All heavy atoms as TSV, in Angstrom:
chain	resi	resn	atom	element	x	y	z
A	1	MET	N	N	90.039	76.966	138.918
A	1	MET	CA	C	89.515	78.248	138.462
A	1	MET	C	C	89.000	78.113	137.029
A	1	MET	O	O	89.615	77.436	136.216
A	1	MET	CB	C	90.637	79.290	138.451
A	1	MET	CG	C	90.858	79.973	139.771
A	1	MET	SD	S	91.817	81.452	139.533
A	1	MET	CE	C	92.852	81.346	140.966
A	2	SER	N	N	87.917	78.784	136.769
A	2	SER	CA	C	87.385	78.736	135.412
A	2	SER	C	C	88.163	79.695	134.510
A	2	SER	O	O	88.855	80.599	134.978
A	2	SER	CB	C	85.906	79.133	135.426
A	2	SER	OG	O	85.792	80.515	135.687
A	3	LEU	N	N	88.039	79.458	133.209
A	3	LEU	CA	C	88.719	80.335	132.248
A	3	LEU	C	C	88.200	81.765	132.363
A	3	LEU	O	O	88.946	82.725	132.170
A	3	LEU	CB	C	88.525	79.812	130.826
A	3	LEU	CG	C	89.372	78.596	130.456
A	3	LEU	CD1	C	89.018	78.115	129.062
A	3	LEU	CD2	C	90.855	78.921	130.543
A	4	LYS	N	N	86.924	81.925	132.671
A	4	LYS	CA	C	86.331	83.273	132.809
A	4	LYS	C	C	87.036	84.038	133.934
A	4	LYS	O	O	87.418	85.185	133.768
A	4	LYS	CB	C	84.832	83.139	133.108
A	4	LYS	CG	C	84.189	84.423	133.576
A	4	LYS	CD	C	83.317	85.048	132.522
A	4	LYS	CE	C	82.616	86.292	132.986
A	4	LYS	NZ	N	83.464	87.449	133.189
A	5	VAL	N	N	87.209	83.388	135.070
A	5	VAL	CA	C	87.874	84.021	136.212
A	5	VAL	C	C	89.308	84.389	135.847
A	5	VAL	O	O	89.769	85.498	136.114
A	5	VAL	CB	C	87.847	83.099	137.451
A	5	VAL	CG1	C	88.699	83.681	138.570
A	5	VAL	CG2	C	86.411	82.891	137.929
A	6	LEU	N	N	90.018	83.445	135.195
A	6	LEU	CA	C	91.400	83.725	134.784
A	6	LEU	C	C	91.447	84.884	133.797
A	6	LEU	O	O	92.322	85.744	133.871
A	6	LEU	CB	C	92.032	82.473	134.158
A	6	LEU	CG	C	92.388	81.358	135.133
A	6	LEU	CD1	C	92.856	80.130	134.372
A	6	LEU	CD2	C	93.459	81.808	136.113
A	7	GLY	N	N	90.496	84.931	132.882
A	7	GLY	CA	C	90.415	86.029	131.914
A	7	GLY	C	C	90.216	87.365	132.602
A	7	GLY	O	O	90.839	88.365	132.244
A	8	ASP	N	N	89.327	87.382	133.599
A	8	ASP	CA	C	89.067	88.624	134.343
A	8	ASP	C	C	90.312	89.079	135.099
A	8	ASP	O	O	90.633	90.267	135.123
A	8	ASP	CB	C	87.908	88.420	135.335
A	8	ASP	CG	C	86.562	88.287	134.627
A	8	ASP	OD1	O	86.502	88.582	133.409
A	8	ASP	OD2	O	85.587	87.891	135.287
A	9	ILE	N	N	91.006	88.122	135.726
A	9	ILE	CA	C	92.237	88.454	136.464
A	9	ILE	C	C	93.268	89.036	135.504
A	9	ILE	O	O	93.886	90.063	135.782
A	9	ILE	CB	C	92.796	87.203	137.183
A	9	ILE	CG1	C	91.857	86.788	138.329
A	9	ILE	CG2	C	94.203	87.469	137.702
A	9	ILE	CD1	C	92.204	85.449	138.966
A	10	ASN	N	N	93.425	88.392	134.343
A	10	ASN	CA	C	94.374	88.851	133.346
A	10	ASN	C	C	94.033	90.273	132.893
A	10	ASN	O	O	94.918	91.124	132.757
A	10	ASN	CB	C	94.389	87.903	132.145
A	10	ASN	CG	C	95.488	88.234	131.168
A	10	ASN	OD1	O	96.608	88.533	131.569
A	10	ASN	ND2	N	95.177	88.207	129.898
A	11	GLU	N	N	92.742	90.527	132.681
A	11	GLU	CA	C	92.296	91.857	132.246
A	11	GLU	C	C	92.612	92.907	133.317
A	11	GLU	O	O	93.081	94.004	133.002
A	11	GLU	CB	C	90.793	91.805	131.962
A	11	GLU	CG	C	90.317	92.928	131.075
A	11	GLU	CD	C	88.862	92.741	130.677
A	11	GLU	OE1	O	88.513	91.667	130.137
A	11	GLU	OE2	O	88.083	93.671	130.932
A	12	ASN	N	N	92.371	92.552	134.581
A	12	ASN	CA	C	92.672	93.472	135.678
A	12	ASN	C	C	94.163	93.790	135.734
A	12	ASN	O	O	94.555	94.945	135.940
A	12	ASN	CB	C	92.237	92.884	137.025
A	12	ASN	CG	C	90.734	92.898	137.187
A	12	ASN	OD1	O	90.034	93.633	136.498
A	12	ASN	ND2	N	90.235	92.077	138.091
A	13	ILE	N	N	94.992	92.757	135.545
A	13	ILE	CA	C	96.440	92.955	135.572
A	13	ILE	C	C	96.863	93.860	134.416
A	13	ILE	O	O	97.642	94.801	134.605
A	13	ILE	CB	C	97.179	91.592	135.501
A	13	ILE	CG1	C	96.945	90.820	136.809
A	13	ILE	CG2	C	98.661	91.797	135.251
A	13	ILE	CD1	C	97.426	89.385	136.780
A	14	GLN	N	N	96.329	93.611	133.216
A	14	GLN	CA	C	96.663	94.440	132.047
A	14	GLN	C	C	96.272	95.894	132.292
A	14	GLN	O	O	97.020	96.819	131.956
A	14	GLN	CB	C	95.948	93.919	130.786
A	14	GLN	CG	C	96.519	92.631	130.252
A	14	GLN	CD	C	97.999	92.738	129.893
A	14	GLN	OE1	O	98.457	93.745	129.369
A	14	GLN	NE2	N	98.760	91.702	130.197
A	15	THR	N	N	95.104	96.099	132.881
A	15	THR	CA	C	94.638	97.457	133.176
A	15	THR	C	C	95.592	98.151	134.144
A	15	THR	O	O	95.980	99.292	133.931
A	15	THR	CB	C	93.212	97.420	133.778
A	15	THR	OG1	O	92.358	96.760	132.843
A	15	THR	CG2	C	92.689	98.813	134.047
A	16	LYS	N	N	96.001	97.437	135.186
A	16	LYS	CA	C	96.933	97.998	136.174
A	16	LYS	C	C	98.274	98.344	135.518
A	16	LYS	O	O	98.857	99.389	135.787
A	16	LYS	CB	C	97.166	97.012	137.320
A	16	LYS	CG	C	95.973	96.814	138.210
A	16	LYS	CD	C	96.083	97.657	139.465
A	16	LYS	CE	C	94.964	97.409	140.431
A	16	LYS	NZ	N	93.731	98.112	140.102
A	17	ILE	N	N	98.757	97.448	134.647
A	17	ILE	CA	C	100.029	97.690	133.947
A	17	ILE	C	C	99.912	98.963	133.110
A	17	ILE	O	O	100.799	99.822	133.143
A	17	ILE	CB	C	100.409	96.477	133.058
A	17	ILE	CG1	C	100.835	95.305	133.945
A	17	ILE	CG2	C	101.515	96.846	132.078
A	17	ILE	CD1	C	101.028	93.995	133.203
A	18	ASN	N	N	98.830	99.093	132.373
A	18	ASN	CA	C	98.644	100.276	131.525
A	18	ASN	C	C	98.554	101.552	132.356
A	18	ASN	O	O	99.136	102.573	131.992
A	18	ASN	CB	C	97.396	100.115	130.648
A	18	ASN	CG	C	97.596	99.067	129.566
A	18	ASN	OD1	O	98.720	98.768	129.184
A	18	ASN	ND2	N	96.510	98.501	129.095
A	19	GLU	N	N	97.840	101.494	133.469
A	19	GLU	CA	C	97.736	102.665	134.354
A	19	GLU	C	C	99.112	103.040	134.895
A	19	GLU	O	O	99.460	104.213	134.972
A	19	GLU	CB	C	96.791	102.374	135.523
A	19	GLU	CG	C	95.327	102.333	135.123
A	19	GLU	CD	C	94.431	101.820	136.240
A	19	GLU	OE1	O	94.935	101.482	137.336
A	19	GLU	OE2	O	93.215	101.756	136.006
A	20	THR	N	N	99.893	102.039	135.266
A	20	THR	CA	C	101.237	102.279	135.802
A	20	THR	C	C	102.132	102.908	134.739
A	20	THR	O	O	102.879	103.849	135.021
A	20	THR	CB	C	101.856	100.967	136.312
A	20	THR	OG1	O	100.969	100.404	137.284
A	20	THR	CG2	C	103.205	101.197	136.950
A	21	LYS	N	N	102.035	102.403	133.502
A	21	LYS	CA	C	102.825	102.968	132.406
A	21	LYS	C	C	102.473	104.438	132.200
A	21	LYS	O	O	103.365	105.268	131.995
A	21	LYS	CB	C	102.575	102.194	131.108
A	21	LYS	CG	C	103.317	100.878	131.038
A	21	LYS	CD	C	103.053	100.197	129.703
A	21	LYS	CE	C	103.739	98.860	129.620
A	21	LYS	NZ	N	103.314	98.111	128.414
A	22	LEU	N	N	101.188	104.765	132.250
A	22	LEU	CA	C	100.761	106.154	132.063
A	22	LEU	C	C	101.300	107.044	133.173
A	22	LEU	O	O	101.799	108.137	132.917
A	22	LEU	CB	C	99.227	106.248	132.036
A	22	LEU	CG	C	98.545	105.832	130.737
A	22	LEU	CD1	C	97.035	105.838	130.909
A	22	LEU	CD2	C	98.951	106.741	129.583
A	23	LYS	N	N	101.223	106.553	134.420
A	23	LYS	CA	C	101.741	107.321	135.562
A	23	LYS	C	C	103.240	107.532	135.419
A	23	LYS	O	O	103.753	108.617	135.683
A	23	LYS	CB	C	101.439	106.601	136.879
A	23	LYS	CG	C	100.000	106.728	137.321
A	23	LYS	CD	C	99.772	105.991	138.630
A	23	LYS	CE	C	98.302	105.865	138.940
A	23	LYS	NZ	N	98.032	104.848	139.946
A	24	THR	N	N	103.952	106.483	134.991
A	24	THR	CA	C	105.400	106.569	134.816
A	24	THR	C	C	105.742	107.607	133.758
A	24	THR	O	O	106.634	108.431	133.954
A	24	THR	CB	C	105.979	105.194	134.417
A	24	THR	OG1	O	105.616	104.253	135.429
A	24	THR	CG2	C	107.487	105.237	134.301
A	25	LYS	N	N	105.017	107.589	132.636
A	25	LYS	CA	C	105.247	108.579	131.577
A	25	LYS	C	C	105.015	109.983	132.102
A	25	LYS	O	O	105.769	110.898	131.797
A	25	LYS	CB	C	104.316	108.317	130.383
A	25	LYS	CG	C	104.814	107.252	129.456
A	25	LYS	CD	C	103.930	107.145	128.228
A	25	LYS	CE	C	104.378	105.990	127.364
A	25	LYS	NZ	N	103.369	105.613	126.383
A	26	GLN	N	N	103.943	110.157	132.885
A	26	GLN	CA	C	103.625	111.480	133.430
A	26	GLN	C	C	104.744	111.961	134.355
A	26	GLN	O	O	105.160	113.111	134.294
A	26	GLN	CB	C	102.286	111.423	134.180
A	26	GLN	CG	C	101.812	112.759	134.697
A	26	GLN	CD	C	101.604	113.788	133.596
A	26	GLN	OE1	O	101.100	113.479	132.530
A	26	GLN	NE2	N	102.007	115.012	133.848
A	27	ILE	N	N	105.245	111.054	135.206
A	27	ILE	CA	C	106.326	111.401	136.129
A	27	ILE	C	C	107.586	111.775	135.350
A	27	ILE	O	O	108.240	112.770	135.646
A	27	ILE	CB	C	106.600	110.238	137.119
A	27	ILE	CG1	C	105.411	110.088	138.076
A	27	ILE	CG2	C	107.892	110.473	137.894
A	27	ILE	CD1	C	105.403	108.791	138.873
A	28	GLN	N	N	107.917	110.986	134.325
A	28	GLN	CA	C	109.097	111.272	133.509
A	28	GLN	C	C	108.961	112.631	132.836
A	28	GLN	O	O	109.915	113.403	132.777
A	28	GLN	CB	C	109.291	110.190	132.440
A	28	GLN	CG	C	109.783	108.877	133.015
A	28	GLN	CD	C	109.782	107.756	131.993
A	28	GLN	OE1	O	109.087	107.808	130.987
A	28	GLN	NE2	N	110.568	106.729	132.259
A	29	LYS	N	N	107.754	112.937	132.362
A	29	LYS	CA	C	107.497	114.219	131.705
A	29	LYS	C	C	107.713	115.366	132.700
A	29	LYS	O	O	108.333	116.375	132.370
A	29	LYS	CB	C	106.049	114.222	131.197
A	29	LYS	CG	C	105.814	115.006	129.930
A	29	LYS	CD	C	104.494	114.600	129.322
A	29	LYS	CE	C	103.642	115.814	129.101
A	29	LYS	NZ	N	102.326	115.495	128.566
A	30	GLU	N	N	107.204	115.192	133.916
A	30	GLU	CA	C	107.370	116.219	134.951
A	30	GLU	C	C	108.844	116.383	135.323
A	30	GLU	O	O	109.316	117.501	135.506
A	30	GLU	CB	C	106.544	115.863	136.192
A	30	GLU	CG	C	105.050	116.040	135.970
A	30	GLU	CD	C	104.206	115.438	137.072
A	30	GLU	OE1	O	104.754	114.995	138.097
A	30	GLU	OE2	O	102.979	115.409	136.896
A	31	ASP	N	N	109.567	115.272	135.415
A	31	ASP	CA	C	111.000	115.333	135.722
A	31	ASP	C	C	111.747	116.093	134.638
A	31	ASP	O	O	112.604	116.924	134.926
A	31	ASP	CB	C	111.593	113.926	135.853
A	31	ASP	CG	C	111.196	113.253	137.165
A	31	ASP	OD1	O	110.657	113.956	138.048
A	31	ASP	OD2	O	111.428	112.048	137.298
A	32	LEU	N	N	111.430	115.802	133.373
A	32	LEU	CA	C	112.080	116.505	132.259
A	32	LEU	C	C	111.760	117.994	132.304
A	32	LEU	O	O	112.634	118.830	132.101
A	32	LEU	CB	C	111.598	115.933	130.917
A	32	LEU	CG	C	112.258	114.643	130.482
A	32	LEU	CD1	C	111.546	114.083	129.254
A	32	LEU	CD2	C	113.727	114.874	130.158
A	33	GLN	N	N	110.501	118.318	132.581
A	33	GLN	CA	C	110.093	119.724	132.650
A	33	GLN	C	C	110.832	120.435	133.782
A	33	GLN	O	O	111.314	121.549	133.604
A	33	GLN	CB	C	108.576	119.821	132.853
A	33	GLN	CG	C	108.033	121.218	132.649
A	33	GLN	CD	C	108.327	121.772	131.269
A	33	GLN	OE1	O	107.996	121.179	130.264
A	33	GLN	NE2	N	108.982	122.919	131.210
A	34	ASN	N	N	110.935	119.778	134.923
A	34	ASN	CA	C	111.661	120.364	136.061
A	34	ASN	C	C	113.121	120.580	135.715
A	34	ASN	O	O	113.701	121.624	136.045
A	34	ASN	CB	C	111.550	119.460	137.295
A	34	ASN	CG	C	110.152	119.469	137.879
A	34	ASN	OD1	O	109.372	120.378	137.627
A	34	ASN	ND2	N	109.831	118.451	138.643
A	35	ALA	N	N	113.725	119.610	135.025
A	35	ALA	CA	C	115.122	119.739	134.627
A	35	ALA	C	C	115.293	120.908	133.661
A	35	ALA	O	O	116.218	121.714	133.807
A	35	ALA	CB	C	115.614	118.442	133.989
A	36	LEU	N	N	114.387	121.012	132.708
A	36	LEU	CA	C	114.451	122.131	131.753
A	36	LEU	C	C	114.311	123.467	132.474
A	36	LEU	O	O	115.042	124.422	132.176
A	36	LEU	CB	C	113.317	122.012	130.724
A	36	LEU	CG	C	113.572	121.088	129.549
A	36	LEU	CD1	C	112.295	120.936	128.726
A	36	LEU	CD2	C	114.687	121.626	128.675
A	37	ASP	N	N	113.384	123.534	133.418
A	37	ASP	CA	C	113.184	124.766	134.185
A	37	ASP	C	C	114.447	125.122	134.956
A	37	ASP	O	O	114.830	126.292	135.023
A	37	ASP	CB	C	112.001	124.628	135.149
A	37	ASP	CG	C	110.661	124.564	134.405
A	37	ASP	OD1	O	110.628	124.922	133.205
A	37	ASP	OD2	O	109.672	124.152	135.020
A	38	MET	N	N	115.110	124.130	135.507
A	38	MET	CA	C	116.339	124.381	136.259
A	38	MET	C	C	117.437	124.919	135.340
A	38	MET	O	O	118.165	125.838	135.696
A	38	MET	CB	C	116.815	123.110	136.963
A	38	MET	CG	C	115.955	122.747	138.148
A	38	MET	SD	S	116.421	121.158	138.834
A	38	MET	CE	C	117.484	121.701	140.152
A	39	PHE	N	N	117.536	124.343	134.129
A	39	PHE	CA	C	118.523	124.838	133.166
A	39	PHE	C	C	118.218	126.284	132.789
A	39	PHE	O	O	119.117	127.110	132.690
A	39	PHE	CB	C	118.542	123.980	131.899
A	39	PHE	CG	C	119.336	122.713	132.068
A	39	PHE	CD1	C	118.768	121.487	131.794
A	39	PHE	CD2	C	120.656	122.757	132.496
A	39	PHE	CE1	C	119.498	120.309	131.946
A	39	PHE	CE2	C	121.396	121.593	132.654
A	39	PHE	CZ	C	120.809	120.369	132.375
A	40	ARG	N	N	116.942	126.581	132.605
A	40	ARG	CA	C	116.560	127.954	132.245
A	40	ARG	C	C	116.929	128.914	133.369
A	40	ARG	O	O	117.460	129.990	133.119
A	40	ARG	CB	C	115.055	128.025	131.960
A	40	ARG	CG	C	114.708	127.444	130.620
A	40	ARG	CD	C	113.352	127.903	130.135
A	40	ARG	NE	N	112.931	127.045	129.048
A	40	ARG	CZ	C	112.061	126.059	129.170
A	40	ARG	NH1	N	111.489	125.810	130.326
A	40	ARG	NH2	N	111.747	125.316	128.141
A	41	LEU	N	N	116.654	128.513	134.594
A	41	LEU	CA	C	117.011	129.345	135.744
A	41	LEU	C	C	118.524	129.541	135.790
A	41	LEU	O	O	119.015	130.624	136.039
A	41	LEU	CB	C	116.539	128.692	137.052
A	41	LEU	CG	C	115.044	128.771	137.330
A	41	LEU	CD1	C	114.696	127.932	138.558
A	41	LEU	CD2	C	114.597	130.201	137.529
A	42	ASP	N	N	119.241	128.444	135.519
A	42	ASP	CA	C	120.696	128.485	135.517
A	42	ASP	C	C	121.186	129.483	134.469
A	42	ASP	O	O	122.101	130.248	134.724
A	42	ASP	CB	C	121.245	127.088	135.239
A	42	ASP	CG	C	122.695	126.946	135.665
A	42	ASP	OD1	O	123.042	127.406	136.769
A	42	ASP	OD2	O	123.463	126.400	134.882
A	43	ASP	N	N	120.582	129.483	133.301
A	43	ASP	CA	C	120.966	130.416	132.236
A	43	ASP	C	C	120.732	131.866	132.643
A	43	ASP	O	O	121.519	132.740	132.290
A	43	ASP	CB	C	120.179	130.125	130.950
A	43	ASP	CG	C	120.699	128.886	130.244
A	43	ASP	OD1	O	121.797	128.420	130.604
A	43	ASP	OD2	O	120.013	128.392	129.335
A	44	THR	N	N	119.676	132.118	133.391
A	44	THR	CA	C	119.407	133.502	133.779
A	44	THR	C	C	120.431	133.982	134.800
A	44	THR	O	O	120.720	135.162	134.859
A	44	THR	CB	C	117.980	133.668	134.356
A	44	THR	OG1	O	117.842	132.823	135.492
A	44	THR	CG2	C	116.924	133.339	133.320
A	45	HIS	N	N	120.989	133.059	135.575
A	45	HIS	CA	C	122.004	133.447	136.559
A	45	HIS	C	C	123.378	133.616	135.943
A	45	HIS	O	O	124.242	134.280	136.499
A	45	HIS	CB	C	122.094	132.399	137.687
A	45	HIS	CG	C	120.862	132.389	138.553
A	45	HIS	ND1	N	120.387	133.493	139.202
A	45	HIS	CD2	C	120.009	131.377	138.855
A	45	HIS	CE1	C	119.302	133.178	139.872
A	45	HIS	NE2	N	119.036	131.907	139.675
A	46	HIS	N	N	123.590	132.981	134.762
A	46	HIS	CA	C	124.905	133.031	134.121
A	46	HIS	C	C	124.764	133.409	132.654
A	46	HIS	O	O	125.037	132.609	131.771
A	46	HIS	CB	C	125.608	131.662	134.229
A	46	HIS	CG	C	125.687	131.155	135.637
A	46	HIS	ND1	N	126.523	131.685	136.572
A	46	HIS	CD2	C	124.996	130.171	136.261
A	46	HIS	CE1	C	126.348	131.039	137.728
A	46	HIS	NE2	N	125.434	130.124	137.569
A	47	PRO	N	N	124.324	134.635	132.391
A	47	PRO	CA	C	124.096	135.006	130.985
A	47	PRO	C	C	125.376	135.004	130.149
A	47	PRO	O	O	125.316	134.823	128.949
A	47	PRO	CB	C	123.510	136.409	131.078
A	47	PRO	CG	C	123.796	136.884	132.454
A	47	PRO	CD	C	124.013	135.678	133.321
A	48	GLU	N	N	126.525	135.162	130.773
A	48	GLU	CA	C	127.779	135.211	130.003
A	48	GLU	C	C	128.125	133.874	129.356
A	48	GLU	O	O	128.888	133.831	128.410
A	48	GLU	CB	C	128.951	135.714	130.860
A	48	GLU	CG	C	129.392	134.759	131.968
A	48	GLU	CD	C	128.566	134.855	133.244
A	48	GLU	OE1	O	127.623	135.670	133.270
A	48	GLU	OE2	O	128.858	134.114	134.187
A	49	LYS	N	N	127.526	132.758	129.898
A	49	LYS	CA	C	127.797	131.434	129.325
A	49	LYS	C	C	127.167	131.294	127.948
A	49	LYS	O	O	127.670	130.587	127.101
A	49	LYS	CB	C	127.199	130.337	130.214
A	49	LYS	CG	C	128.064	129.961	131.390
A	49	LYS	CD	C	127.428	128.754	132.066
A	49	LYS	CE	C	128.138	128.410	133.343
A	49	LYS	NZ	N	127.418	127.363	134.068
A	50	VAL	N	N	126.055	131.953	127.721
A	50	VAL	CA	C	125.271	131.758	126.479
A	50	VAL	C	C	125.973	132.392	125.300
A	50	VAL	O	O	126.584	133.431	125.407
A	50	VAL	CB	C	123.851	132.338	126.647
A	50	VAL	CG1	C	123.060	132.140	125.368
A	50	VAL	CG2	C	123.164	131.678	127.831
């Protein structure tokens, strides 16, 4: 394989890694938001705890 081909493969892999990291961050953000929403709902059901 030529260095050009290896360079292109490496670039494609880096791009995929970065896309995956972004998706993972987005999922984590959504999970945190869902957890926060659940806590808020929980607080509305148990106002005496606050």
